[in-house]
N, C-alpha and C positions, 0 to 999 in steps of 0.2 A: 504494500500500500504506500503510495507516495506521501512524503512528509507534508505537503500542502493539504492533503485530505485529512490527515490526522490533526493538523493544526486547525483546520476548519471545524472538525468535530469538537475539538477542545473548546474553541471559542463559542460554538453553539451551545454546548453544555454549560459553559460559564455564563452565557447570556440567559439561558433558561433558569439557572440557579438564582441569578441576581434578580430576575423579574419575579420569580415566585417569592423571594424574600421581601421584595418591595410591596407586593400585593397581599401578602399574608396578613399584615396588620389590619388594613381596612376590611378585608374579607372576614376576618375574625370578628370585627365589630358588627358588621352587617349580620352575620350568622347568629351572633349572640343576641342582637336586637330581635331578630325573627324568632329565635328560640323563646325569649321572654314573652313576645307577643302571643305566640301560640299556646304557651303555658298559661298565660293570663286568660285567654279565651276558654281553655279547658277548665280553669278554676272558676271563671264566671258562669260557665254552663252548669257546672256541678253546684255552685251556690244557688243558681236560679232553680235548678231541679229540686233542691232541698227547700229553698225559701218559698217556692210556689205553694207548698202545703200550708205555710203560715201567712201567705199573702204578701210576701216581701220578695221582690225581684229587682234586679239591677239591669241597666241598659248594656247591651253588647255592642260596644263601639271601640275603635282603636285606643281612645284615651283611657277608658276604664280597663281595657285589656292590658295596656302597658303598666298601669298602676298595680293591677293584680299580679302581673307577671314579674315585676321587679320587686314588689313588697310581699308577695305570697299571701298568707293568711292575714297578717296585719293590714295588707292592702285591701282585702275583701272587707274586713271589719271597718276600715276607714271609709270605704265607699258606702257601706250601709249607714255609718254614722253621719256622713254628709247628706245622704238622701233623707233619712228619717228624723234627724235631730236639727241639723243646721238649715236644711232646705225643706221645710214642711209642705 
């Protein structure tokens, strides 16, 4: 194999490594954001399924899903507190 071909493969691998290292940070943030969003949607769906028996439900929208996703159970309790105590 000619030296130029080996050198081209080396620089291609170096470019691929550098580009994945540069994109890994932002992609990790995006995937983390999406993970918390879908986790919050699941938590809200579960809270609404249980709360429907007591007449207490929360809205399923991106804002409440992110609060529930990032704060988990305290976020659900905070949303119920906001809905029933502060916003009658």
